[in-house]
N, C-alpha and C positions, 0 to 999 in steps of 0.2 A: 596171381591176379589179384588184383581191384578186382569190389565187389559190390561199383560204385551206380549198378544200371539202377538200382533205385529206390538211390536217393538224385535229388533234383534239390533247389532253389529258388527264390521266386525276389525279383523288385522290380517295383515300378515300372510301366514302359517298356520293360527288355524281356524276352525268350531265353530261358534258359538254355544250353548249348551240350552243354557238358560240362564239366575234371578238366584241369589240367594242372601239370607239375612246375609251372609257369603265370605270372596272374599277365593278364592282357586284361589293357582295355575295350571296353566294348566295342567289339564291330572289327577292331584290330586284325585279328585272323581273316585277310579279306578275300584270299583264294582257297578252294577246297584245297588242292592241297596244301593248303597252310592250317587246316581247320585239321585234316585228316592226320596230319603228324604231330599234332599237336594235345589234342584231344584223347581224355584216357577213356580207351573204347573194355569190349568185355574182354580181350585175349592179349590187352595190354602188361607184359609182364614187369610185376615188380623187383625195380633196378636196383633201388635207392635200400642201405641196409639199416638205415637210422630210420627213428620218427622223424616225420617230415609232413608236412603240409600240400594242398592241392587246393585250387584254386578254382572255383566257378567263373565260365565263363559266358557270357550274356552278346545278345544281339535286338538290336532296335526294333520295337513293332512299329510298324508302318499305320498310318493313322489318316483317314478322308478327312480334307479343310474344306469343310464351304465358303465358300467366299459369297454371300450375299449382297448384293446391290445398295440398297438402304435405301429405295428411292429412283436410284439409277438401274442403267442397262448394262450390260443383260442381268435377269431381277438372279440366278445365282451359277457360280461357277465351282467347278472343283477339283481340289489339287489332292497328293499323294506327300506325307512325309514323315518321316522316322524319329521314331525320340529321339533328344539328348545332341540332334543336326540340325540345322540350318535350315528354312523357311523355302528354300533355292528354288523350288518351283515355284514359288510367289511373282518370281522377276520377272517382266512387265506383260505381267495382270492389272489391267483398271478396267473400269466404267466407264461411263458417261454418262452428262444428264444434262436434262435441259437447264440452261440459267447457274452451272457451276459448275467449279473444280475440281476436280477429282483429288482428295487431300490423302492417300493411302489407304491403308486396311488395318482395322482397329478389333480388340478383342468385344468390342461393347458401340452396340449403335450410337452412342452418347457416352464422351469422356473413355473412361479407360486409358491403353497403352498401345502405340500403335508396334506393325507388325511388319519387319522389311525382310529383303532376303536375307542377311546376314544373323538375322533374331533365331535364335535357338527353340528348337520346338520339346517346352516343358510341359506340358498338357496331357497325360498318359491317355485321351480316350481320343475317337473323334472330334470335332468342335467344330465351330465358325465365326469365321473375322468379319467386320461389316467397315463399308464403305464407305469412309467419311467425305464431306464436302463441305467448297466455302464457295459463301453465295457471290457472284457478281454483286457490282451495287456502279451504278449509274449519278451522275449530277446534275441538277434540273438549276436551271440560273434563269432568271422570271425578270424581263423587258416591260417598260411605262408604257410601251409606243404610244408617246401623249403628249404634246407638248404643252404641261404642266409639272408643278413640282407634286412629285408623289412618294410619299414614302411606300417604299414596294419592301418586297419583303428576302429575305438574303436567299442565296442559294443554296439546294437539297439536295445532300446526297440520299439515293435511293436504294436497299437491298433490294434483288430479285425478287419476286412474292410477296413484296410489301405493298400494303392497302390502306389506304385514306385520303382524305381528301385534299383536292388542292388548296390551295389559299386562294381566298375572294379577297377582292378590291374595291366590293361597293361599298360605293357613300365617301372614297377618298377624293372624287376630282366632285367640283360643283359643277351642277349643270349638266354629268354626261353619267351612261348607265354602263354598268361592266356588264358586259356578256358573257366572260369566260379568256378564256387563253386558249392558243392557235401555235401550230406552227410554223408559218409563218407572218407577216407584222400586218400582212394586209387578210388573213384572217384564216386559211387554210384548214384546217381540220380543228376545231371548235371543240372545247372541254371544257365541258359543266362543271361550275365549283361548287356545284344539287348533289353530285353523284360521290359515290366512293370507287375509285380507281384500285386497278392491282396490276405491278405490272409484271409483265411477262415477260418470259424469258428474248424472245422474238425483236424486245424493244417495243412491244406495242401497251395499251390502256384501253383495258377494261373497263366500263363501265357497265353497270346495270347487265351483264350480259354478255356486252355488247360492246363489237370490237368496233372502238373509233377513230382511232387511223397510227400509220405510225409512225413511235416514238425513238426509240433506243436498237441498236444493231450490236454491239459488243460489251465485255467487259470492261470498267473505266471510259466507256463513254458518256460523252454531254449532246445537252441540247439547252435550246435556250426558248423559252415560250413566251410567246408575245399578247399580254393584253389587249384585249378588244373591245373597242366603248362603241354605245351609241352615244350621237348627243339628242338629250335631252329636249319634249314637244313641253314649250309656252301658252299661253292662252294670252294676247294679248288685244285689249281692249279700244274699241277706235271709239269714243267721243267727237260726235260731232261740233260740240259747245254752241250750237245755234237754235239748240230749243227742242232739236229733232231726238231721235231714241238711238241708243249707242251699239255698235255691234261688239260682238266678239270672232278674229281670225287665228288660227293654231298658227304659231312658226318653229323652226329649230332652232337652238338654244348654242349661240356663234354661228349662227349665219343670215345672210343680208335678210332685211325683212323681205319674201318674194309674196307675198299675202296679203301683207299689208298696200303696199306701196304699187 
């Protein structure tokens, strides 16, 4: 008989099962019957009359993998994997995050290597994979909304979470004051240029921590913002030209002399 009961072997990521007379790949003996026939036991009789070799047989260790949402939901999920085999249980596992598209599971919060259902497990301990995300983007175009030649800003593309000020048009049209941008040409929701805005995923602009209006709704969506103007007031001095005192009135630029005549 083989006196091998106290002799073992080690291999990273695998559990030692026993010795065999034939070399088998890890996990090759799939059923209890196959293992019972192949693995040398304490009562196995030595039938080979010459020097010979026996082989260590291993089975993969099962490890827990935590799927970290990395800012998305759910916060964590768990799957089980076997070392040396594929991450089959990861198939269909996703996460969601407002304003982003899911970009797969990766070995690090940033950068790292992507892991799919066909990736082989090479980490010999419990480990964590992280969701990666692609931010939604939105395009904004600017309409001068006035019958004068105006040097307008170019269309801009923003990513979800972008923070910054909208461009100002102050001083670009003589006789008119620029009030800000709006979602329609008649005023709509006024978007001030003296505030810092953060673009949110549901298509809203947040300024000074207050919601100021609906903006965009979907990835790759676009919107046209309209400049809102107010005609300046001008002071008109009325000189009677008869030796009397002059007077002043206020009129609106680009309008008729309503207060003079």
